[in-house]
Structures are given as structure tokens and as C-alpha cells.
Phi, psi and omega in degrees: 000341183296316181297320178296321178295318179296317179296322181294338179291337180052060182299144175284323183213147175234119172261134178213143174289127184265018175298324177242142186278005179300321179296323177296315178298318178298323179296327178289328182280314185270349172053062174290161179295324179225149179231125182235105176280142177233157181215138176260003180216174179292143179289153176236172189327296183300325179293316180298317179297318181301324183261009176070027180265142180289149177260128179296146180299332180277358183287134177266103186293348182234048182298342180260004178244108188285340184276355177265142177244101181233045187252013176220166180297330181283332178282000000 
């Protein structure tokens, strides 16, 4: 019932921390007039893709996965 209550509020704006994509999903469900993602840290792969932002060629898409080696042009 919580999502229905939030949708019934007809919010003008939704601010959400985009570290986790749940806020983005919630914005699609409750349909605020405006959606403003905020971040206290650098964005990573899935976040950049969600917002249509290009990923720099030097960007390591798996900086949090130690078993991948993507630190050279050949990798």
C-alpha cells in the first residue's frame, strides 16, 4: 500500500540518492513531475547508463571487482 499512497500524493519533485537504482525505479512508479538524482560519490557504470551519460575510455567498469583485469587497451 505504500507505493499507492506515494503515487496518490502527486509529488512535484523526487530527490533520490542514485547510489542504488531503487529511487530511479520508484520515480517511474510514482511519476513525480520532476526527478532529480543526487550523488555523494562518483557515478559508476550502471548509473551512467541509466542516465544516458557516456563512459570515459579510461573508466574501469569493475573497480569493485578485484578478479577482473581491465587496466590496459588489450584487456
